[in-house]
Steps between C-alpha positions, in 0.01 A plus 500: 500500500833370374607530137820503295672839475438703186731750330258774605573411866867604477472835682275362774737207557801732517316706764416185698861385476609817677348356820755215504810529718726393213323561168654365179358714218699309236339174613150642485569655159610163361246271667359380168842360408575337838167400643147599585347799668161458664301803607241546774251761388243725660185346358324837476742635239745217403785708650798296626529507880770232523712265297708185522797442272598138433829403338431185302745217452519137602348631819321829568644776716273769642728799452273788601169527681352835594157638587428872525492601870139621471395152379689279741312256724233458227622158379683617189838348592338167585305502172816578302692218669216254449477594131875451454479155661195404292682597179804289586534157344494191721848424629603866499669641807396859570757692706528844654734692729376719784655709774520284812346784702193536274258310722178587313640381166643184653164422663326542165743271319478234770118517501506413130727199552842649427769352721835640605786325317799726556629790704726766348685701765578860405310473170339845499693821548313746720504878453724536805762275338420199717385177343183309580430132457274342242299180490439294186158337473385229258170357390496175302207488260333159498317317224172683565664845496531496879765397746532118532 
């Protein structure tokens, strides 16, 4: 099940954020002022098992997407992405940036209709000091809430 984040989810979301390679705690703490946070929950106890943070503006940018490792491959990321698209107004462009080497994430985005629009060489700094490339994806929401 997908639902909007609640103030009572704060600790669980902070824990989930720790699984990201480059967490931005200040962004998560201020999501209500900059966008929307959707939560995937364990239906047995309404406990967050993943979240998607959208920065709203003229277009929507998917800033963070994470699912707890024990709940991956259960469809939570797909459900979060679909919910974000469904909540976007017609004519909105939904964008995201992903590590070029993250094949599973890229496959998921492409399966939902996101298309590669830009490459950003050296975008991410790796722990060893080397940089890795990123890919920008976009999804244009059509008049029926889906891609045209």
